[in-house]
N, C-alpha and C positions, 0 to 999 in steps of 0.2 A: 128290610122285607121281603117276599118275593112279589107283592103289587107295588110295591116301590120301583123294585129293579124292573116290571114289564114297561110301569108307566115311564121309564127313563126310555127305553127302547124306542116308543113309538111317541115321544113327547111333542117332536113338530106336527103331529095331526090332529093336536089341539087348535091348531090353526086352520079353519074352514078352508081358506085359499090352497094350504099346503095339500090337501086332498086332490086338489083339483089338479096343482100341478103335477105330484107326483103321478098321478093317473095319466097326464099329457105326455110324461116322459115315458112312460111304460108303454104307449102308443108309439110313439115317437122310436123308441129303443126296436120295437119289433121289427119296425118298418127297415131299419139302419144294418139291424142282424138279417134281415131278408137279401137287404141289397147287398153287404157283404160277402154273402155266399155267389149272390149270381153274378157278381162284378168278376169275381177271381172267376168262377167257373168259363162266364161267357167271353172272357179276353183270352183265356186258354186255349177255349173251342174254336174261336176265330183265327188264333195264330198261332197255337203251338208252341210258344216262343215264352219261358220261365221270363226272360227279359222284359219282356211287353208287360206280364202280368208286374212284374216291380216297377216298372215305369208307371203304370194304371194306377196302384197303393200309392205311389210316392206323390204323382198328382194328386191323391185326396188328401194328402197330409201336407203338402208345401203349404196351403194356405194357411194353415196354423202357425208355422217360421214367419210369414210376410205379414197377416192380420191377427194376430194374437194380441199384441201392445194396442195397436190403434183400436181394436174390435171394443177393449176395455174403453177406450177415450170415449167411444160413442156409446156405448153403454152407461157412462155416466151422465149424459145427455140427453136420453131420449127418455119417454113413457115407457119401460120395462115391459109392461104387459103387453101394449101395443106390438112393440117392435116383437117381443120374443113370437105374440101370435103370426106377426108377418111372416118372419123367417122361418117359421113351423111350415104355413101356406107356401113359401118360398121353394122349399124342399120336396113339397108336392108338385108345385107346377117343373121342375128338375126331374122329376122320378116320371111325370106324364110326357114328355119331349124324349126321356131314353125309352118308353113304352112304346111311343109311336115310331120311333127309328128301327124299333126291332119289330114291329108288327106289321110293318109296312116292307121290311128284307131290303133294306137299304144302307145297313148297319156296315160301319170301316171301324177297325179299331179305332182311330181317332176320332171318328162323332163320340165312341164311349171315352175315351181320355177327355176329350175337350168338357164333356159335359160332366164328368165327375169332378176336374177340377171345380168346376162351377157351383159342384155341390160339395167339395171340401171345403170353398170359400163361405160358403151360406151356413154349414155345419160350425166354421170356428166363429161367428159373428154368436152366432145361436147357444152355442153351448157357453161361452163368456157370459152372453146374458142370462141364461136361463141360471148361473151360479151367483151372479148379482143378485137376481129377484128372489132366490131363495134364502139369500141372507136377506131381505130384504123382508120378507114374509116371516121370516123364524125370529129374527136381532140375532145380536152377536151371540149370548148366551145361548141360544140353539142353534148356532151356523154348524159346529161341527157334526154334530145330531140331524140337521136337516140336508145338509150336502151328502154325509154319507147316504142315508134314506134314499134321497133320489140317484145317488149312484149305483143303489140295490136295486131300484126299477129299472134303472138303463141295464144291468147286468143280466137282470132277469128276463128284460125283453128280449135283449140281444141272445140270450140261450134259447129261447122257446122259436125268436124267430128264424134262427141259425135252423134250426131241426126242421121247424117248418117248410123253409126254403128249399131244402133239398128236394123234400116229396113233392112240392109244387112244379119247380124244374123238371123231375124227371118226368113229372105227368104234362104238364101244359107248354113248357117252355120257359125260357128268361123273358120274352113278353108278356106273356100271364103271371108272371113273378112279380112282373114291376105293376102291373095293374093293384097287385096288392098292396104292394110299400106304398103306393097314393093311399089307398084306403085306410090304410095306419097313419099316414102325416093327417091328411082331414080329421082323423080323429082326436089326434091328440091336438090342432088348431081348435077344435069346438070342444074339446074341455077345456083348454086355456080362458074361453071365452067365459066358462062360470067362475072365473077368478075374480075378483072385485079390485085389488089394492093395484095401485097404478104402479107402485115401485118408486124406489128415490131418485128420481130425474132430477138430475142435478143443473136446473135453469137459475138455482138462486145462486150459483156461484160457476157459472160455465166458464172452464177452460180450455183455452184452445189447443187444438190437436198437439202442435209443436211444441206449447208449453207441458202440455201432459207428458211426451216423450221424454223431454229432458227432465221432468221430474222423476221419470221413471228410473232415467240412468241413474242420477243423483241418490234415488231412495237406494239404489243396488251398490251403491261404492259405500254409502254411510250403514247399510245393513249386511254385515256377511255371513248372517245366518239365511238370509232370502238370497243372495248369491250361489250360496253353495246347493242349497235347495233346488234351484234352477237349473244348474250345472249338473245335478243328480239326476232332475226330471227329462234333460234333455238326453243325457248318456242312457235311461234306460229305455225314450221312444228314440233311440238308434238302434240298440243294441239289444232289446228285449221284444220289441214286436216287428220289425223287418221280418223275420222266419214267415211272417202270414201271407208274405207274399209268394210263396212256397208251397202252401197248403195246397191251394188246386191242382200242383205239380204231382204234388206225394199221392193224392185222392185219386189222381185218373192213370198216372205212369207206372206208379211205384207199388201203391197199394190196390190200385181198380174198384176202389168201391163207388164211382161217380159220384153224381151229384148228392145223392143221399148220406154215402158215407162224408163228404168234405162238409157238410151244413154240423153231421155229430164231430166230427174231427174240431170247428170253429167252435161249437155249442159245448163241449166240454174245457175249451179254454177260457171261455166267456164265467166258466160255473165256478170257477177258483175265485175270481173277482167277489163273488157274492158273501160268499166266506168271509173276508176281509173286510167289508163294508161293513158288513153285520156287527164284527167286534168294533170296529169305530163308533157304528151308532149306538153301540150300547155304553159307552164310556161318557155320554152324557156332558158335561160343562169340564170334562178334563184337558186340564190346559197341555 
């Protein structure tokens, strides 16, 4: 029936903590959407170099490669609720440092790249812990719906954040933009405080980090499907998203649409993901 289909779509919201987590993701993604626009525009404005823009975006993504598996091992050993809240606040601290650099007019591109690298490291741990905490809240049967719905929240936040970012940058500049980013990250942390479940911390069976990494390699050897999925994911990351480093160049030099136009371009890219995640969320317990 219609009501059954509707219930399937929003099944994860039956869990009180999931509503707080979903809203936290929305706030956090608003900040990240603003940052994505501000970062590309700022670096290209400082250097007029497409290479430096690409290098900055690479600095944002490198921590996922370096800390991807270790972040999962860490998430298995901590109180995920507290850990996720702490790292969400850490994102706000990094954004505050960026705002301070910009507003005091001591900005150098290497300041921006260094802070971007730190922000990427924080985000790598945040993303992994968030997925694990979502699974904790909704359970194995609700995992597809729960993770898809948090991804919907992430995409919506990214779309709105990108659109707002262009307007803010054009009005008050990148420094003022980062003040808005800080507000979003603080709001995300406050929403996480509304959750009650601590997450499935693995203190019952703590596994050393090195042993965890060895276990991951063994699992990839034994599970060919998982290995293929990881290879596909790596290819998508390398060949499907690297164009984002060129968007500021197109917006400024090719199309001449400014920061507002850059925000709109990035928002359109984010909006496509909303449709895909909604389809996944509607599948319920589909294996």
